[in-house]
C-alpha positions in Angstrom: -127.2 94.9 87.2 -124.1 93.9 89.2 -125.8 93.8 92.5 -127.6 90.5 91.6 -124.4 88.8 90.5 -122.5 86.9 93.1 -118.8 86.7 93.4 -118.8 83.0 92.5 -120.8 83.8 89.3 -118.2 86.4 88.3 -115.3 84.0 88.9 -117.0 81.2 87.1 -117.8 83.4 84.1 -114.2 84.6 83.9 -112.9 81.0 84.1 -115.2 80.0 81.3 -114.0 82.9 79.1 -117.4 84.7 79.2 -117.5 88.4 79.5 -120.4 90.6 80.4 -121.1 93.4 77.9 -123.0 96.4 79.1 -122.8 100.1 78.7 -121.4 101.6 81.8 -121.3 105.4 82.4 -118.0 106.5 83.7 -119.4 108.1 86.9 -118.9 106.4 90.2 -116.8 103.3 90.5 -118.5 100.6 92.5 -116.9 97.8 94.5 -118.4 95.1 92.3 -117.2 96.8 89.1 -113.7 97.0 90.5 -113.8 93.4 91.7 -114.9 92.2 88.3 -112.1 94.1 86.6 -109.5 92.7 89.0 -110.7 89.1 88.6 -110.5 89.6 84.8 -106.9 90.8 85.2 -106.1 87.9 87.5 -107.4 85.5 84.9 -105.3 87.3 82.2 -102.2 87.0 84.4 -102.9 83.3 85.0 -103.1 82.7 81.3 -100.0 84.7 80.5 -96.9 82.7 79.6 -94.2 83.7 82.1 -90.6 82.5 81.7 -88.0 82.2 84.4 -86.2 85.2 82.9 -89.1 87.6 83.3 -88.9 90.3 85.9 -91.6 89.8 88.5 -91.5 93.4 89.5 -92.0 94.6 85.9 -95.0 92.2 85.6 -96.5 93.4 88.8 -96.0 97.0 87.7 -97.7 96.3 84.4 -100.8 94.9 86.0 -101.0 97.5 88.7 -100.8 100.2 86.0 -103.8 98.5 84.3 -105.7 98.8 87.6 -104.8 102.4 88.1 -105.7 103.2 84.4 -109.1 101.7 85.0 -109.7 103.7 88.2 -108.7 106.9 86.3 -111.5 106.4 83.8 -114.0 107.2 86.5 -115.0 110.6 87.7 -115.1 111.5 91.4 
């Protein structure tokens, strides 16, 4: 399903607030699945309210942990 979707389509869909819903077995992680998830996180980060007092390292750590948690859902 993901092979037919271009990167521009994924980015446009994320910017418009659309999400793709499909059942995904937690077998192999494909490049497109990871790219989709990272673009989704990037949009979430863009929409997050960040103050001048927030710690940028803590924010980076939070989002990198989300990526690592997503990767750990897949089997090798």
